[in-house]
C-alpha positions as CSV (number, residue, x, y, z in Angstrom):
1,X,132.7,107.8,98.6
2,X,134.4,110.8,96.9
3,X,137.6,108.9,96.5
4,X,135.8,105.9,95.0
5,X,134.0,108.3,92.6
6,X,137.3,109.8,91.4
7,X,138.9,106.4,91.1
8,X,136.0,105.0,89.1
9,X,135.4,108.0,86.8
10,X,135.7,106.1,83.6
11,X,133.2,103.4,84.6
12,X,130.9,106.1,85.9
13,X,131.0,108.0,82.6
14,X,129.9,104.7,80.9
15,X,127.2,104.3,83.6
16,X,125.9,107.8,83.0
17,X,125.6,107.1,79.2
18,X,123.7,104.0,80.0
19,X,121.3,105.9,82.3
20,X,120.8,108.5,79.6
21,X,120.0,105.8,77.1
22,X,117.5,104.2,79.4
23,X,115.9,107.6,80.1
24,X,115.5,108.3,76.4
25,X,113.9,104.9,76.0
26,X,111.6,105.4,79.0
27,X,113.2,102.2,80.5
28,X,112.5,103.0,84.2
29,X,113.5,99.6,85.5
30,X,116.9,99.9,83.8
31,X,117.4,103.4,85.2
32,X,116.5,102.1,88.7
33,X,119.0,99.3,88.4
34,X,121.8,101.5,87.1
35,X,121.3,104.6,89.3
36,X,120.0,103.2,92.6
37,X,121.4,99.7,93.0
38,X,124.7,100.7,94.6
39,X,123.1,103.4,96.7
40,X,120.4,101.0,98.1
41,X,123.3,98.8,99.4
42,X,124.0,101.7,101.8
43,X,120.6,102.6,103.2
44,X,121.8,105.5,105.3
45,X,123.4,107.1,102.2
46,X,120.2,106.4,100.1
47,X,118.1,108.0,102.8
48,X,120.3,111.0,103.2
49,X,121.2,111.8,99.6
50,X,117.9,110.9,97.9
51,X,114.9,110.2,100.1
52,X,115.1,113.1,102.6
53,X,116.1,115.6,99.9
54,X,113.3,114.5,97.7
55,X,110.8,114.9,100.5
56,X,112.0,118.4,101.3
57,X,111.9,119.4,97.6
58,X,108.3,118.3,96.9
59,X,106.6,121.2,98.7
60,X,109.0,123.6,97.0
61,X,108.3,122.1,93.6
62,X,104.6,122.0,94.3
63,X,104.5,125.7,95.4
64,X,106.5,126.8,92.3
65,X,104.1,124.9,90.0
66,X,101.1,126.7,91.5
67,X,102.5,130.2,91.1
68,X,105.0,130.1,88.1
69,X,106.3,128.2,85.2
70,X,108.9,125.9,86.7
71,X,112.0,124.3,85.4
72,X,113.4,121.8,87.9
73,X,116.8,120.3,87.5
74,X,117.9,117.2,89.5
75,X,120.0,114.2,89.0
76,X,118.4,111.1,87.4
77,X,118.4,109.2,90.6
78,X,116.1,111.8,92.2
79,X,113.4,111.1,89.6
80,X,113.0,107.3,89.8
81,X,111.9,104.7,92.3
82,X,109.2,104.8,95.0
83,X,111.1,107.6,96.8
84,X,111.7,109.6,93.6
85,X,110.2,113.0,92.9
86,X,108.0,111.6,90.2
87,X,106.4,109.1,92.5
88,X,106.1,111.6,95.4
89,X,104.4,114.1,93.1
90,X,102.1,111.4,91.7
91,X,101.1,110.5,95.3
92,X,100.0,114.1,95.7
93,X,97.7,113.8,92.6
94,X,99.9,115.2,89.9
95,X,100.1,113.7,86.5
96,X,103.8,113.4,85.6
97,X,104.9,112.6,82.0
98,X,108.2,112.2,80.3
99,X,108.8,114.6,77.4
């Protein structure tokens, strides 16, 4: 996976720009298509890199929000889709908005 990433750096830079454009426009379906489609073709990678990490982070984010002002930085793929942090926090009753 690392070798493929290095070899496809130019196309990945273009993809990152497309994801950023979709984010600014609030186009979640485009973000999901751009950021998650390749990963969902490898379910074990999707589970390991996104789903399990997001589930572990939710209690930490939640605890931080209850005691402090928080600034959480994650990659775009961690924010979108049914397994994303936004969805997981919404399932716990939080209102999540894009600024």
